[in-house]
Structures are given as C-alpha cells and as structure tokens.
C-alpha positions as CSV (number, residue, x, y, z in Angstrom):
1,X,-6.7,-51.1,-29.6
2,X,-8.9,-54.1,-30.6
3,X,-11.6,-52.9,-28.1
4,X,-11.7,-49.5,-29.7
5,X,-11.8,-50.9,-33.2
6,X,-14.7,-53.2,-32.4
7,X,-16.5,-50.4,-30.6
8,X,-16.1,-48.0,-33.6
9,X,-17.5,-50.6,-36.0
10,X,-20.4,-51.3,-33.6
11,X,-21.2,-47.6,-33.5
12,X,-21.6,-47.5,-37.3
13,X,-25.3,-46.5,-37.0
14,X,-24.2,-43.6,-34.9
15,X,-21.6,-42.5,-37.4
16,X,-24.2,-42.8,-40.2
17,X,-26.7,-40.6,-38.2
18,X,-24.0,-38.0,-37.6
19,X,-23.2,-37.9,-41.3
20,X,-26.9,-37.6,-42.3
21,X,-27.8,-35.0,-39.6
22,X,-24.8,-32.8,-39.5
23,X,-23.1,-33.4,-42.9
24,X,-19.8,-34.4,-41.3
25,X,-18.1,-37.1,-43.4
26,X,-18.2,-40.1,-41.1
27,X,-18.7,-43.2,-43.1
28,X,-16.9,-44.0,-46.4
29,X,-16.8,-47.0,-48.7
30,X,-14.2,-48.6,-46.5
31,X,-16.0,-48.0,-43.1
32,X,-15.9,-45.3,-40.5
33,X,-13.6,-42.3,-41.0
34,X,-10.3,-42.0,-39.1
35,X,-11.7,-39.3,-36.8
36,X,-14.3,-41.8,-35.6
37,X,-11.6,-44.3,-34.5
38,X,-9.7,-41.5,-32.8
39,X,-12.9,-40.3,-31.0
40,X,-13.6,-43.7,-29.7
41,X,-10.0,-44.2,-28.6
42,X,-10.0,-40.9,-26.8
43,X,-13.2,-41.8,-24.9
44,X,-11.7,-45.2,-24.1
45,X,-8.5,-43.5,-22.7
46,X,-10.6,-41.1,-20.6
47,X,-12.7,-43.8,-19.1
48,X,-9.7,-46.0,-18.4
49,X,-8.0,-43.1,-16.6
50,X,-11.2,-42.3,-14.6
51,X,-11.5,-46.0,-13.6
52,X,-7.8,-46.2,-12.7
53,X,-8.0,-43.2,-10.5
54,X,-11.1,-44.5,-8.8
55,X,-9.5,-47.9,-8.1
56,X,-6.4,-46.2,-6.7
57,X,-8.4,-44.0,-4.4
58,X,-10.5,-47.0,-3.1
59,X,-7.5,-49.2,-2.4
60,X,-5.3,-46.4,-1.1
61,X,-2.6,-47.2,-3.6
62,X,-1.8,-43.6,-4.4
63,X,1.9,-43.4,-4.9
64,X,2.2,-39.8,-3.7
65,X,0.7,-40.7,-0.3
66,X,2.7,-43.9,0.0
67,X,6.1,-42.1,0.0
68,X,5.0,-39.6,2.6
69,X,3.7,-42.3,5.0
70,X,6.8,-44.5,4.7
71,X,9.2,-41.6,5.5
C-alpha cells in the first residue's frame, strides 16, 4: 500500500490533467480522489501478477507442473 500511495501522489499532475481535459473529478482540496488511489492499486496488482507469473515460468516453479513430475 505505501508504494501505491506514493505513486498516486507522484501522479498528481496526471490527475490534474485528467480533471481539466475530461471534467472527471480527480483532485480535491485534500488530494487525489479515491478512484485515483484504486486505479493505481489495480495497476500495481496487475503488474505484480504479471511479474510473478514471469518469474515462475523462468524458474520452473509452477506448482501445477511440480505435482505432475513428482508423481
């Protein structure tokens, strides 16, 4: 969570641009809107999943193939 919080705050210029260009409420008096935090968190989870799958495939640590080989 701290990574996504820092990333959301760092992307404040992007949220401001989205608000100006598209009229979507993105930045309030207390910082980015809740949906901005959720969007960054979702992107973070997707990237973490993709990286995890890539690492498993490279190292051969796929649990589904491990049980088939050992039997």
